[in-house]
C-alpha positions as CSV (number, residue, x, y, z in Angstrom):
1,M,10.7,-9.2,-76.3
2,K,11.7,-6.5,-73.9
3,Q,8.8,-6.6,-71.6
4,N,9.2,-8.5,-68.3
5,I,12.6,-10.0,-69.2
6,F,13.2,-11.2,-65.7
7,S,9.9,-13.1,-65.3
8,F,9.4,-16.8,-66.0
9,F,5.7,-16.1,-66.9
10,G,4.4,-14.9,-70.2
11,K,4.9,-16.0,-73.8
12,L,7.8,-15.5,-76.3
13,T,7.5,-16.4,-79.9
14,R,10.1,-18.5,-81.7
15,T,11.5,-15.5,-83.6
16,A,11.8,-13.4,-80.4
17,F,13.4,-16.3,-78.5
18,W,16.0,-17.1,-81.1
19,L,16.9,-13.4,-81.4
20,T,17.3,-13.3,-77.7
21,F,19.5,-16.4,-77.8
22,L,21.6,-14.9,-80.6
23,I,22.1,-11.7,-78.6
24,Y,23.0,-13.8,-75.5
25,V,25.7,-15.7,-77.6
26,L,27.1,-12.4,-79.1
27,I,27.3,-10.8,-75.6
28,V,29.1,-13.8,-74.2
29,I,31.5,-14.0,-77.1
30,A,32.2,-10.3,-76.8
31,F,32.9,-10.7,-73.1
32,L,35.2,-13.6,-73.6
33,C,37.1,-11.8,-76.4
34,G,37.4,-8.7,-74.2
35,V,38.9,-10.8,-71.4
36,F,41.2,-12.7,-73.8
37,F,42.6,-9.6,-75.6
38,S,42.7,-7.2,-72.7
39,G,45.4,-9.1,-70.7
40,I,43.3,-9.1,-67.5
41,N,44.6,-11.2,-64.7
42,V,42.0,-14.0,-64.8
43,K,43.2,-15.4,-61.5
44,S,42.3,-12.4,-59.5
45,N,39.4,-12.6,-57.0
46,T,37.7,-9.5,-58.4
47,F,37.7,-11.0,-62.0
48,I,36.4,-14.4,-60.8
49,I,33.6,-12.8,-58.7
50,S,32.6,-10.4,-61.5
51,H,32.7,-13.3,-64.1
52,V,30.5,-15.5,-61.9
53,I,28.0,-12.7,-61.4
54,F,27.9,-12.0,-65.1
55,I,27.4,-15.6,-66.1
56,L,24.7,-16.2,-63.5
57,F,22.8,-13.1,-64.7
58,M,23.0,-14.1,-68.3
59,K,21.9,-17.7,-67.5
60,Y,19.0,-16.4,-65.5
61,L,17.8,-14.2,-68.5
62,L,18.2,-17.2,-70.9
63,Y,16.3,-19.5,-68.6
64,A,13.5,-16.9,-68.2
65,A,13.3,-16.5,-72.0
66,G,13.3,-20.3,-72.4
67,A,10.5,-20.7,-69.9
68,K,8.4,-18.2,-71.8
69,R,9.2,-19.9,-75.1
70,I,8.1,-23.3,-73.7
71,T,4.9,-21.7,-72.3
72,D,4.2,-20.2,-75.8
73,A,4.5,-23.7,-77.2
74,G,1.7,-24.8,-74.8
75,Y,3.8,-26.6,-72.2
76,P,4.4,-25.8,-68.5
77,W,7.4,-23.4,-68.0
78,Y,9.2,-25.6,-65.5
79,L,10.1,-28.1,-68.4
80,I,13.0,-25.7,-68.9
81,F,14.8,-27.6,-66.1
82,L,14.8,-30.8,-68.3
83,G,18.0,-29.2,-69.6
84,L,19.7,-30.1,-66.4
85,I,19.6,-33.8,-67.4
86,P,22.8,-34.5,-69.4
87,V,22.5,-34.9,-73.2
88,F,18.9,-36.1,-73.5
89,G,17.5,-33.3,-71.5
90,N,19.3,-30.7,-73.6
91,I,17.9,-32.3,-76.8
92,A,14.4,-32.3,-75.3
93,V,14.6,-28.6,-74.4
94,I,15.9,-27.7,-77.9
95,I,12.9,-29.6,-79.4
96,L,10.6,-27.7,-77.1
97,F,12.1,-24.4,-78.2
98,C,11.5,-25.3,-81.9
99,L,7.8,-26.1,-81.5
100,P,5.3,-23.7,-83.0
101,S,3.2,-21.4,-80.8
102,S,0.1,-22.7,-79.3
103,D,-3.2,-21.1,-78.4
104,I,-3.4,-23.1,-75.1
105,V,-3.5,-20.9,-72.0
106,L,-1.8,-22.4,-69.0
107,S,-2.4,-21.1,-65.5
108,K,0.4,-19.9,-63.4
């Protein structure tokens, strides 16, 4: 799970993916609770820039993990971008995340 976390290539089992997803959700909740309870001025430019950088970094890690999970299921990694299609794309990506691992080896 820890190796090559920034790469879109490789494989990630269902268990490892969902643990990664859970950690992602917990980090985002902790970040939002910290912002809410700390009394930070959310309209300041520094906060907005740091928040955008944090969210983009977290999204990149989640997309990389998702691409590896889809590859592990035997499909091309770029199907992760189906999630950009409103509603039906997200459902399709969730279904792909839930598929069992495959022995099919896809070329990069």
